[in-house]
C-alpha positions in Angstrom: 0.0 -0.1 0.0 1.5 3.4 -1.1 1.9 5.9 2.1 0.7 9.1 1.4 2.2 12.3 2.8 0.2 15.1 4.3 0.4 18.1 1.9 0.8 20.3 5.1 4.1 18.9 6.0 6.6 20.1 3.7 10.1 21.7 4.0 9.9 25.2 5.2 11.5 27.9 3.2 11.4 31.1 5.0 10.8 34.3 3.1 12.4 36.8 5.2 12.0 40.6 4.4 14.7 43.2 4.0 15.1 43.9 7.9 14.0 40.4 9.0 10.4 40.3 9.0 8.7 37.1 8.3 4.9 36.0 8.5 4.5 32.4 7.3 1.8 29.8 8.0 2.9 26.2 8.2 1.1 22.9 8.5 -2.7 23.2 9.0 -3.0 26.3 11.6 0.6 26.9 12.5 2.1 30.2 11.8 5.8 32.2 12.2 5.5 35.6 13.1 8.9 38.0 13.6 8.6 41.8 13.0 12.4 42.3 12.5 15.7 40.8 13.2 15.4 40.1 16.9 17.6 38.3 19.5 14.8 36.1 20.8 11.7 34.2 19.8 8.7 32.8 22.0 7.5 29.3 21.0 3.9 28.1 22.0 2.4 24.6 21.2 -1.3 23.8 22.0 -4.7 23.4 20.9 -6.6 25.6 23.2 -6.6 28.9 20.9 -9.3 30.7 22.7 -8.5 29.9 26.2 -4.7 29.7 26.3 -2.9 32.5 28.4 0.6 31.2 27.0 -0.9 31.5 23.3 -2.1 34.8 24.2 1.5 35.9 25.5 3.1 34.4 22.6 1.2 36.4 19.7 1.5 39.5 21.6 5.4 39.1 21.2 7.1 40.6 18.2 8.6 37.3 17.4 6.7 33.9 17.8 5.9 30.4 16.6 2.3 29.2 17.5 1.1 25.6 16.4 -1.2 22.6 17.5 0.3 19.3 18.4 -0.8 18.2 15.0 1.5 20.4 13.3 4.5 19.0 15.2 6.4 17.9 12.0 5.7 20.9 10.0 6.7 23.1 13.0 10.0 21.1 13.5 10.8 21.8 9.5 10.0 25.8 10.3 11.8 25.8 13.4 15.0 24.1 12.0 14.8 26.8 9.3 14.2 30.0 10.9 16.4 29.5 14.5 19.5 29.2 13.0 18.7 32.3 10.7 17.9 34.5 13.2 20.6 33.3 15.8 23.1 34.3 12.8 21.8 37.6 12.4 21.8 38.5 16.3 24.9 36.1 17.1 22.9 35.0 19.9 19.2 33.9 20.6 16.9 33.8 23.7 14.2 31.4 22.9 11.4 31.3 25.3 9.0 28.1 25.3 5.6 28.8 27.0 3.1 26.2 27.8 -0.3 26.4 29.9 -0.2 24.6 33.4 -2.8 22.1 33.5 -4.7 23.3 36.6 -5.8 20.8 39.4 -8.6 22.2 40.9 -9.2 21.9 44.6 -12.4 21.8 46.5 -14.5 25.1 46.6 -13.2 27.4 49.0 -9.6 26.1 48.9 -6.9 28.7 48.9 -4.2 26.3 47.0 -2.6 27.9 43.9 -0.7 25.9 41.4 2.9 26.0 40.6 4.2 28.7 39.0 7.4 27.2 37.5 10.2 27.5 34.9 12.8 25.3 33.3 15.9 27.2 32.1 17.5 25.0 29.4 20.9 26.8 28.9 24.5 26.3 28.7 26.4 27.2 32.0 29.8 28.5 30.3 30.9 32.0 28.9 28.4 34.5 27.8 25.5 31.9 27.8 26.2 30.6 31.3 26.4 34.4 32.8 23.0 35.0 30.9 21.3 32.2 32.3 22.3 32.5 35.9 21.0 36.3 35.6 17.8 35.0 34.2 17.4 32.3 36.9 17.9 35.0 39.6 15.5 37.0 37.9 12.8 34.3 37.3 13.1 33.6 41.0 12.2 37.0 42.1 9.1 37.4 40.3 5.8 36.8 42.3 2.4 36.2 40.9 -0.7 35.5 42.9 1.6 35.3 46.1 3.8 32.5 44.1 7.3 32.8 43.6 8.9 31.4 40.4 10.3 27.9 40.8 13.3 27.4 38.4 14.7 24.1 37.5 18.0 24.0 35.3 17.5 20.3 33.9 20.2 18.7 32.0 19.6 18.9 27.9 18.4 15.4 28.0 15.6 16.1 30.8 14.0 18.8 28.8 11.0 18.5 26.4 11.8 16.5 23.6 10.8 19.5 21.3 13.4 21.6 22.8 16.3 19.5 21.2 16.3 21.9 18.0 18.8 23.9 20.0 21.5 21.7 18.6 21.2 23.4 15.6 21.1 26.8 16.7 24.3 26.8 18.6 25.9 27.5 21.7 25.0 31.0 21.9 21.4 30.5 22.3 19.6 30.6 25.8 16.1 28.2 26.0 13.6 28.9 28.5 10.5 26.5 29.2 8.1 28.1 31.3 4.2 27.3 32.3 1.8 30.0 32.6 
């Protein structure tokens, strides 16, 4: 039996403007939006377009990728084409992966709040290490609804499997995985 490919999953060729602007769809519902060459980008993967706080934060950014899980393959193609290009223009790149925290609701009247946490995936050497240390300190100082941000520094192999894109972006890339 002949295997048919999804026509939405094809190689991604970014069509950057002169100053780095890029607005391009990929897959069925994914898109990349970059206003100009910037040293950062926000990534959000999720299905809840109307209720996602993380998605709303991402699309307010001047530099972002958003997609649904069924567009993972197309997103990987797009990310592998775009991330190295913008990293090379800025000589460094700060990547924030935003996810929505799945809330576990307590009994009515409970004052328990869900955890506010960030995973900081970055090298620990040179400029990247110093930037990651400064970011970790700053993240720990953030308080939202009486909660301070808990910061984890997992080894690369412990990060979300989709975060292994960083290998193609080089050593000057800092990745942060945050749930809101």
